[in-house]
N, C-alpha and C positions, 0 to 999 in steps of 0.2 A: 296272305293275311293270317295273322296269328290266331291259333286255335283258341276257342272261348272254352270256358269252364262253367260250372253251375254256380249258381247266384250265392254271393256271400256279402255279408254286410261288414264295413267297416266305419270306425269314428275317429275324427281327429278334430283339430281346432283351427281361429281367424282373427287378425286385428283389422279393425273397420277402415275402409277407404270410401272416399267420397262419392256418391251417386251425382253424375252429370245430367243435371236437368235438361229436358227436351226444349228446344226453342219454341216460345209461346205461339209465335204466328205460324211456324211449320206444323205444330201439332193441332191447333184450331183448324187448320187447312185440311190436315189428314182426316179429322173427325166431319168436317163438313163434306169432303168428299165421298166419305162413306155412307151419308145419309141421303144423298142426291140420288134421284131415279137413274137408273142404268138402262143401256140398250135392251137388257134382258127384261125390262119391267121394273115397276115401282119398287123401291127399297124399302124394307121395314126396318125396325130399330129393335134388336140387332138383327142383321141378316145372318144367313147359314154360313157364308164366307167370311162373316166379321162377327166372331163369338162375343157374347155379352159382357165375359169378363175382361176382353181385349179392349172394348169400347169403354167400360168404366175405368179401365187402367189410363187409357189415354186422357179422358175426361179429367182424371184426379191430377196427372201430372199437368194437364194444361191449368187446372187451377193453382197448383203450386208454383208453375212458373209465373203466371200472372202475379202472384202474391209476392215472390221472391226475386224475381228477374230470371234472366236466361240461364246465368249460371252463377255459382258463388263468386262474390266479388272480392272477399278478402279471407284471412285466415280463420276468423270467427264463424263465417258462412261455411266454410270448407268443412270444418270440425262439426257443424250442425249438421250438414249433410252426411257425414259419417255416421253420425249417431243413430241414423235411419236402418242402419244395418244391424239387426239383432244377432247377438252372440250365444243366445240361450236356447235357439231352435236349430236343430242340426239340418244342414244343408243337403238334400237329397240329390244323388248323381246316379244316373244309369250308365254303365261304361260297358261298351261292347268290345271286350278285348279279354285279357287273362287276368287271373287272381294277382299275379306277380305285379303286372302293370298298375292295376288298382292300388295295391300296397304302395308303390312308387308315388303315385297321384297322391295319396294319404299322406305319406311321411313328408314329401315335398311341400304340401300346403300346410301341414302341421308345423314346419319349421319357420314359418313367416306369418302364421294366422292363429286367431283364436276362434274362428267360425268353425263350429262342429261339422263335420262332413261324414254323411252315412252314404257309402257306395255299395250299389247293386250291381254284380258282373253278370251281364246278359248275353245270349246268343241270337243271332240273327239267321240261323240256318233254317231253311224252310219247314223243318220239322219242328222247330221251336219257335215260330212266329207267334202263335197265341200267347205264349208266356212273354214274348217281347212286347207286343202290344199292351199286355196287362202293365207290364212294369213301366212302360213309357207314358201310361195314363196316370201314374202315382208317383211323378218325381218333379224335380225344379229344374235340373240341367239334364241334358240327353246328349251322349256322345256316340255317333253311328256313323256306317259307311254311307258315303255319298248317294250310292244307288237306292237307299231307303227314304230320301228326301220326299220323293213324289207322293209315296204311299203314306208317310208321316204327315203331310200337309193334307192329303185327302181325307184322312182320319181325324184330321183336326187335333192332332197330339202335340205340333210344335208352333211357336208363334214367330212372327217378324222380328228381326232385331230392334231393339229400342232406340230409335233416332239413329245418329251416327255412332255414339257411345254414351253408356250413362255411368261409366266407372272409369278409372284411370287404367285398370289391369293390374295396378300395384296395391296390395293389401296391407303394405308396411305403413301403417298412418304416421309413425313418427318421422319418417323420412319424406312424406309426400307434403306438397304445397301446391296452391292454386295453379302457379305457372306450369310446374311440372305435370300436373293433373292435366291441364290443357293440352300440353305438347303430346302427352301419351294419348290422349283421346284423339287429338287430330290425326295422329299417325296412324291409329286403328281405323279411323273414318277413311283415310286416303289408301285403302287397299290396293293393289295393283289391279289392272284391268282384268287380266284373266282370272284371277281370285272372285272379283266383283260379280263377273258373268257367271262363274260356276256356282256361287253361293245364291244367284237370283232364281227365284221360282215363282212364276206368275207375277213378275214384276215387283216382286219384295225381295229383299236380302233376308234369307231364313236362318243363316247360320254363320258361324265362324270357322274359317278353312284352318284345321289343325294338322293336316297331312298333305300339303300341296305339291307334292312330286309330280314332274312331267317326265316321259321318257325322252332320252338323248341317245345320240350316236356317240359310242364309248371307244376311244382308241388307245391301246397300250403302247408301251415304249418300243415293242417289236413292229408297229406299223412301219411301212415304208415313209420315207420322207416324202414322197409325193401324196400320198394318202394323208400324213400327218399335216402336211402343209396346206391342205385345202380347206375351205371353210366348211364344207360338208361334202356330200356325194349324193349321186341319184340311187334309186333302188337297184338298178341294173348294174351299176359300178359296186355295190355292196355284194350282190349276188356273185359277180366275177370275183371278187376278193374271197369269198367263201369257196368258190371252185378251185382257187388257187391255193388256199390253205385249208385242206380239209380238216374239219373238226375243230376249226381255230376261230370261227364267226358263229355267233348264236344271237337269236332273238327269244323272248320269254314263250315257251311251249309246255310248260309243266301244267299240270291239272290245275284249273281255275284262271290260267294265264293266256292259254293259246287264244281263246275268243278275244280277250282284251287286246292282245298283240295285232290280231286283224282289224279291230276297230281303230288301233293307233295308225296303222298302216292306211286305212280308209280315209282318216281325217287328214293326212299329210298328202294325199293323192286326189281323192274325190272332191270336186267342186260343186257338184249337183246337189239336190236336195238329199238331205241326210237322213238315212236309213228307211224313212216311211214317207209315204205321200202324206202331205198335209191335211189334204180335205178326207181322203178316205180311209187313211191308216194302213194302206196296203203296204206290206214289205217290199222294199226295191231290190233286194239282194239277186234276184234272179236276172237283174239288167247285166249286161256285159261287162260294163265297169267294175262292178262289184265282183263278179266271177274273176275277172282277169287279175285283180288285187290278191285273191285267195290263191289262184294258181301260181302267181309269181312267189308267194310265200311259201307254198308246198315246193316249189323248184329249189329255193334257197335251203329248204329243211333237208333236201337231200344231202347236204354237205355239212350239216350241222353235227355238234358233238352227239354222242350215243346217249347221254343222259339229258333229260328235259330240264330247263332251268327258269327260275324266277328272275325278275329284274334285278334284285338284289344279289344273287348268286352269280349272274353275269359280270355286275359291276366288280364284285369280289374276283372273279377268274380274271377279268382284264386287268385288273391292278396288281395281280400275282404273276401275269405273263402266260397263264393256262389259255387265254383267249388272247386274239389279235385285236378283235374288235367285237362289238355286240350292241344290242339295243336294250337300255335298262336305265335304273337310277339306283343309287345306294340306299341300303336298309340297314339299319343298326341291328346287329346280331349282339347278344348279352355277352357272349366270350369276347367279341371285338371290343365291346365297352371296357370290359375288366382290364384287357390287355393294354389299351389307350390310356386309362387312367393311371397305369404304374409306369409305362415305358414311353408313352406319348405317340407310339406308332408301332402296330402289329407288325411282327417280322414279316419280311419277304414282300411288303406292300411297296408298289411303285406307283409313279405318276399316272394319273389317267386324264387324257385330254378328252374334252367334252365338247361335242358340235351339236348343230342344229340336226333335227330329225332328217334322213334322206328325203329327197324329192323326185318328182317324176320327170321334170323339164331340166335337161342339162343346161339349157341357156341362163337359168336363173343361178346357176353356180358361180358365175361372175359377180353376183351381187356380194356386198359387205355382209360381214356376220348378222349385223342387226337387221338388215333387209331378209336375209334369210329366215331369221327367227320369226318374222311376220308373214312369211310367203304362204304357208300352210295353215291348216286349222290344227288344233289341239285338243286333246280330250284327256281330263283327269282320270285316273282309274277309278273304277266303281267302288274300290275298297277306301278311297280316300277318307279320312276321319273328318267329321264335322261336328261341331258343337252347337247345340241350340238350346233356347229356353223353351221349357215344356209348357203347354196350355195349362197343365195342372200345377204350375209354379205358384207356391204360397208366399214366396218372400223375393220378389222382382228384383230388389235393389241388391242384395246379397249375391243372388244367383247371377245377374249380369256382372257384377264385380268378379265373381269367380271365373266366369266364361271368358272376361277380358284377359285375367291372368292366365288361364290355360291356353289361351291363344298368342303365347309369347309374351306375356306381361313381365315386370320385374320379378325377379325371384323364381321363375319358372325354368331356368337354365338347365337344372339336373333332369327335368323329364325330358328335354331334347337330347340328352345324352344317354338316357337310359331307356326310353321307350320306343320300340320300332313304330314307324308308321307316323311319327309326330314330325312335322316340318312346316311350321307356320311362317308367314311372310315376316313376322316381326321377331322371330327367333334368331338369337345372335350366333348360335353354334349348328353345325349340321352333321350328320353321319358320315360325310366323305371327308371330313378334316385329315383323317389319317391316310388317305390316298390322293396327296396332292391338294385337297381344298378346292379343286377347280369346278365342282358340280354347282355348288351354292351361288357363287357370283354368276354362274352361266344361268341358273334357274331364275335369279332375280331379274335378269334381263327378259328371259322366255316369258316371264310373268306379265310383261307389257303387252303382250299379243292378246287382243280382244277376242280372237275368232276362235271361241271355245265351244265345242259341241258337247250334248248331254249324253252320258253314258247309259242309254235305256232307262231313264228315269220316269219309270212307269208303275203302277200298282203291279205288284208281283215280280218286280224287275229281276230278283234273284232267279226266278224260273226261265226267264227270257234269257239270261246270261248262261245259265246251265245248258240249254239247248245249244246256244251259240258256241260255247267252249266244247262240248261234246262232238258236234257236227264238225268243227274245224280241226279238232285233234285226229279225227278219224280221217280227214283229207290230208293232214301232214304226214299222216303214218302210211298213207298209200293205201287205205282201205277203201276209199271211195274217191271220185272225181270232185274236183271243185265245183262244177256244175251241179253234181247230185247233192253235194253238201249245202251249197245256196239254196236249192230248191227245198230241202229237208227243213231247213232253218226257216224259211219263208212260210212253209206250210205250218210248222209248229207254232210259229209267232201269231199267225192268223187264229189258230185254234185257241191260243191263250187271249187274244182279243175278244173271241166270243165268249170265253170263260168268265173274264172279269168284266165284260161289257165294253163295246166298241165305243160308246158315246164316252163313258168315263174315261177310257183310255185315250181317246182323241183330246180331250180337254187336258189330261196330265200332260201329254206330249206338246200340246201347244203351250202350255204354261212352262215346260222345260226349256222350249225353244225361245221364251220371252215373246210370244205372239199375242198372249192374253194375260 
């Protein structure tokens, strides 16, 4: 994940776009559901889980919908809806990335919009968390790593998405009409199953996915015809390939990625309960199935390249022929983008074949590609970028319009060619275009798999991930056994449960799993 910098402010500008009114019946039903007594006791108005400003927002939207209908009926209605977006008040954005990325966002938005934009660049490192929570409490839109969703919801700093969509995602008012607005809104609402599940927390859609990359098996042009012709392979077969071609097969083991790669392996293999006991929240990593997966990962690491790599570095190495195969996905590097803009393809880039993640059972290899992509579970990386409306949002229509644009709306293409980590479902371009362009078509199919597991979406998730990564790396470098590493992870996670509160963490985990 890109390194963060200190907070800076930027301003720019937006042309209005219509806000899509929420369906009257659905809105009134949502309000009714929130004021009904629940199993946990009688409901008050508002309840702690349903902040007062969110109730008032829904109530106001319901009134507007009743007066004007479900959506704008003609061009005059569309223009009236657009006028609700003010252009004299800056839209506040907290961006967890770099200053350079924030500047690209500002310039791209300014090129198509008159809405002022004020950007604060934030850090989400454990030592900077106090500042991050403060910044998140004073913004309109928040872009953050997926792993922070649970704590942001717990702190009531982000709100659920407004209906299916209240904006077209295109702020270019002069080119919009009611038909295109409805098409864009419908496309935004029909997010792929994997994206919908990943953005769900506590049975509410919390944000827009901005970086939905999934790990894949990557094969270079040097791979044998037997390997290249298969739909995928088992983990045992990949390990044998690594042994046969020392230093030519890799999975992400760089700092910050080893623990995530372990979770990816678990997701593709383990069919039992995910990570924690659902009732007691006791970590399950000491069970033999979990230990075996880490041991297999350590066995393959013995044949890996000397330098630990990230998913993007693995993709690049496969494309240049440095690696025969690997686990990863494309990540846009600034220098790669600069070359691609001038020449269309970086020098030395070859075609990369993209396959479904390796599996455990060889009998499933006879399945077709589509079935293989649905065979196992998947997990988005904790660093996956998410955009949400903040609870402190003071101009909901403008913020929602901006968020829809940021999630691949019209005019956002330069972002997806220039900012690493952005890869939204509706984006037309991807960072792998220079290397054969095979990843994005595969990803769109992989997004149809609804078996998505949450990436430690707990309060204090970064500390859980730090423990996981540190212990996994010690195992992969031969400093401790897989059993000792899993024991240490489980013990540390239990201590973190106690520190943050087992009851609170249990509730967060059940929400992350969609159980409550």
